[in-house]
VOBA-1610 file (N, C-alpha, C; in pm, whole numbers, padded with zeros to 5 digits, always signed):
BEGIN
Met+00085-00117+00000Met+00000+00000+00000Met+00090+00124+00000Thr+00060+00219-00089Thr+00141+00341-00095Thr+00095+00439+00013Val+00179+00536+00040Val+00146+00638+00139Val+00019+00712+00095Glu+00009+00743-00035Glu-00108+00815-00086Glu-00236+00735-00064Thr-00230+00605-00089Thr-00347+00519-00069Thr-00382+00515+00079Leu-00281+00502+00164Leu-00304+00498+00308Leu-00366+00628+00356Glu-00316+00743+00306Glu-00371+00872+00347Glu-00518+00885+00308Arg-00553+00835+00190Arg-00692+00843+00145Arg-00783+00751+00224Ser-00729+00640+00275Ser-00812+00543+00345Ser-00807+00558+00497Glu-00715+00641+00547Glu-00700+00660+00691Glu-00823+00727+00750Thr-00877+00669+00855Thr-00994+00727+00923Thr-00965+00751+01070Gly-00840+00747+01108Gly-00802+00772+01247Gly-00745+00652+01317Glu-00751+00537+01255Glu-00699+00416+01319Glu-00547+00418+01329Val-00480+00466+01226Val-00334+00468+01226Val-00281+00584+01309Thr-00336+00703+01290Thr-00285+00822+01359Thr-00343+00842+01497Gly-00457+00780+01524Gly-00524+00803+01651Gly-00599+00934+01654Thr-00614+00996+01539Thr-00683+01125+01529Thr-00790+01113+01422Lys-00913+01144+01457Lys-01022+01138+01361Lys-00995+01235+01246Asp-01043+01199+01127Asp-01022+01283+01009Asp-01064+01428+01033Lys-01182+01448+01089Lys-01231+01585+01106Lys-01139+01665+01198Asp-01083+01604+01300Asp-00991+01675+01389Asp-00858+01700+01320Tyr-00809+01600+01249Tyr-00685+01616+01172Tyr-00702+01728+01070Asn-00816+01728+01002Asn-00843+01830+00900Asn-00844+01969+00961Leu-00898+01983+01081Leu-00900+02113+01148Leu-00758+02158+01183Val-00677+02067+01233Val-00537+02100+01264Val-00466+02142+01135Trp-00487+02067+01027Trp-00424+02099+00898Trp-00469+02237+00851Phe-00599+02266+00864Phe-00653+02395+00821Phe-00585+02511+00893Val-00572+02499+01025Val-00507+02604+01103Val-00363+02622+01057Gln-00293+02513+01040Gln-00153+02520+00997Gln-00142+02588+00860Gln-00230+02556+00770Gln-00226+02616+00636Gln-00257+02765+00640Cys-00354+02803+00723Cys-00386+02945+00737Cys-00267+03023+00790Leu-00201+02968+00892Leu-00084+03035+00949Leu+00030+03042+00848Ser+00049+02934+00775Ser+00152+02931+00672Ser+00124+03034+00563Asn-00002+03045+00523Asn-00039+03144+00422Asn-00013+03285+00471Ala-00046+03312+00598Ala-00022+03445+00653Ala+00126+03481+00647Leu+00211+03386+00679Leu+00356+03411+00671Leu+00402+03434+00528Arg+00358+03349+00439Arg+00397+03361+00298Arg+00348+03493+00239Leu+00226+03531+00273Leu+00171+03655+00219Leu+00246+03778+00268Glu+00307+03770+00386Glu+00391+03881+00433Glu+00508+03904+00337Ile+00565+03797+00288Ile+00674+03808+00190Ile+00621+03871+00061Tyr+00502+03828+00019Tyr+00443+03883-00104Tyr+00412+04032-00089Val+00364+04074+00028Val+00338+04216+00053Val+00468+04294+00039Gln+00573+04245+00101Gln+00701+04315+00095Gln+00755+04321-00048Asp+00740+04212-00123Asp+00785+04211-00263Asp+00709+04316-00344Ala+00578+04322-00325Ala+00496+04419-00399Ala+00533+04561-00361Glu+00555+04585-00231Glu+00593+04719-00187Glu+00728+04760-00244Arg+00824+04666-00246Arg+00956+04696-00305Arg+00943+04733-00452Ala+00846+04670-00519Ala+00825+04697-00662Ala+00739+04821-00683Gly+00693+04883-00575Gly+00611+05003-00586Gly+00468+04976-00629Asp+00421+04854-00610Asp+00285+04817-00652Asp+00194+04809-00529Ser+00141+04925-00489Ser+00059+04931-00369Ser-00074+04858-00386Glu-00126+04854-00506Glu-00252+04782-00531Glu-00235+04633-00504Leu-00125+04577-00552Leu-00098+04435-00530Leu-00068+04408-00382Ala+00007+04497-00320Ala+00037+04482-00178Ala-00092+04480-00097Glu-00186+04566-00132Glu-00314+04570-00060Glu-00393+04441-00081Leu-00391+04385-00200Leu-00457+04257-00226Leu-00399+04149-00134Phe-00267+04144-00125Phe-00202+04045-00040Phe-00232+04070+00108Arg-00242+04197+00149Arg-00277+04228+00288Arg-00419+04179+00321Arg-00511+04199+00228Arg-00648+04152+00251Arg-00651+03999+00261Ala-00577+03933+00173Ala-00571+03787+00177Ala-00507+03740+00307Gln-00403+03811+00352Gln-00336+03778+00477Gln-00433+03793+00595His-00512+03899+00591His-00611+03920+00697His-00709+03802+00703Glu-00753+03755+00588Glu-00846+03642+00584Glu-00780+03514+00634Ser-00653+03495+00602Ser-00580+03378+00652Ser-00568+03383+00804Arg-00536+03500+00857Arg-00528+03515+01003Arg-00664+03489+01067Lys-00768+03540+01004Lys-00904+03520+01054Lys-00939+03371+01057Gly-00907+03300+00951Gly-00933+03156+00947Gly-00855+03082+01054Ala-00729+03120+01074Ala-00646+03057+01178Ala-00705+03084+01316Lys-00749+03206+01340Lys-00806+03242+01470Lys-00932+03160+01497Gln-01018+03150+01397Gln-01141+03073+01413Gln-01109+02925+01435Gly-01015+02873+01358Gly-00977+02733+01371Gly-00915+02703+01506Lys-00830+02794+01556Lys-00769+02773+01687Lys-00874+02775+01797Ala-00971+02864+01785Ala-01079+02869+01884Ala-01156+02737+01884Met-01183+02685+01767Met-01255+02559+01756Met-01172+02444+01812Leu-01043+02446+01786Leu-00956+02342+01842Leu-00957+02346+01995Arg-00947+02468+02052Arg-00950+02482+02197Arg-01077+02421+02255Glu-01189+02451+02193Glu-01318+02398+02241Glu-01320+02246+02234Arg-01273+02191+02125Arg-01283+02048+02102Arg-01180+01967+02179Leu-01066+02029+02211Leu-00961+01954+02281Leu-00969+01973+02433Ala-01060+02060+02477Ala-01074+02085+02620Ala-01141+01968+02691
//
């Protein structure tokens, strides 16, 4: 069995974590990662003098932070 097949068929028996909980942890991690990456994109756009693009990336970064905040709150509730 390949790793990809195992990942698709995993329902929590191997990891000890239910899919929905794992998915929530993954979601938070991705939101935080996006917020960090978008900071680099904002700086790149600002260096290039493209304030319109920088603002687009700032708005996207705000949404990523918002998603992470909501996900972390949900994790706290569920893991308590």
